[in-house]
Residue, then its C-alpha position, 0 to 999 in steps of 0.5 A: x501428519x494429516x491423513x489427507x496429506x499421507x494419502x496424496x503422498x502415497x498416490x504420487x509415490x505410486x503414480x510417479x506423477x502429480x497429475x495422475x495422482x490428482x486424477x486418482x484422488x479426484x483433487x486438483x494438481x495444486x492441492x496435491x502439490x500443497x499436500x506434498x509440500x506440507x509433508x516435506x516441511x513436516x519431514x524436513x526433507x524433500x520427498x520427490x524430485x522432478x523428472x522429464x516424465x513426472x517425479x521420482x521419490x528421493x531416499x527420504x520419500x522411499x523410506x517414508x513409503x516403506x514405513x507406511x506400506x499398505x497400512x493406509x490402504x488397510x485402514x481406509x478399506x476397514x473404514x469403507x467396510x464399516x461405512x458400507x454396513x450403514x450406507x446405500x450401496x447402489x451405484x455401478x460396479x465395473x468388473x473386467x476379466x476372463x469371460x469364461x471365468x466370469x460366466x462360470x465362477x463369478x456370476x453366482x457370487x454377484x447375487x448378493x451385490x445385485x440384490x443390495x441394489x448395486x448395478x454391475x457391468x462386466x467387461x470381457x478382456x484378457x492379459x494386459x488389457x485387464x490391467x490397463x482397464x484398472x490403471x486407466x480408471x475404466x474398471x473398479x475390479x479385475x479378475x486375471x489368471x496372469x501374475x500381477x507384477x505392476x506395483x501400482x496394483x494389489x491382488x489376492x488369489x481367489x480361485x485355483x483350478x486343475x488344468x485337464x487335457x480333454x477330448x470327445x470319447x471318439x477322439x480319446x479312443x483314437x489317441x489311445x489306439x496310437x503307438x504312443x500318447x505323443x503320436x496320438x495327440x499329434x494326429x489330432x487337431x489342437x484347440x488353444x486359448x492363445x498362440x503362446x500355447x501357455x497351458x498346453x506347453x506347461x502340461x506337455x512339459x510336465x508329462x515329458x511329451x514332445x510333439x512335432x507340430x503344435x500349430x492350433x486349428x483354433x485359437x479362442x480366448x473363451x474356453x466355452x467355445x473350445x468346449x463346444x467344438x470338442x464335444x462335437x468330436x473335433x480335436x483336443x485341448x487343455x483347460x481348467x477343470x471348472x469348464x469341463x468337469x460337468x461335461x466329463x461327468x456326463x460323458x460329453x468329454x473324456x479326460x486324456x491320460x497325464x502320465x506325470x500328472x496335471x498342473x493348476x492355474x490360479x485366478x486373482x482378484x486385482x484392484x487399484x488401492x485408491x479404488x477401495x476408498x469408494x465404499x461400494x468397491x471396498x464392499x464388493x471386493x470383500x464380498x467376492x473374496x469371501x464367496x468365491x473362496x468358498x466355492 
């Protein structure tokens, strides 16, 4: 079977649309349609059925996609990596992710890419917007702390961080002087990453703490802003340790007690499989995977 036809089949299977697959492959829709027709003749069965919203794979289509799996992506990525060793990597790489992670963890691993002549554009987003920026073709790579459930995307864990409760020394002393840890926390202002209080709730639950009121005084999607306010002696928060490790070491912040321990947060590098057909993106992905995991 033709590699070009197989590539078109996999993209249509993932996108559930001939037009979106054509856009992702930088082909015309008639060309993609011809590739699918050629495959159907070779297989002897229809691979897709048209629906009001696009196409859906038939049983034969699902079986073929299952047999192929990620083998085609892996082969194309390997080929792109091989080409990258002898090709000019200059051009623009678009990366989207959490601003604080990109500033604290991603910046240094970007240096080899920058010195190779590659131009990098970093976009700050969070949650579903990171996924959408990739799916809509605005960015090549993404970094997220949220699980990737969309089957159109691929991901690999690149970094794991402990999550710590922190406050300034003065606030920590007031909390320690209260009748209980729960009371001490309740009497101080809370700073949170989001209104869902995801990291805070997880820490409270692990430590069997129940607070009467959990209305944050500040909500900000960049932990560095919270960190600066905490250092000034206002409130407490829960954040990844790579964002407060140095501040704890030099005494600007204090780790609050965790009677039953802390938990961890994972960060993932995510991408569209079709993006790895670009030598620049494939090389950047592998470079970042290798360097960030070494930190």
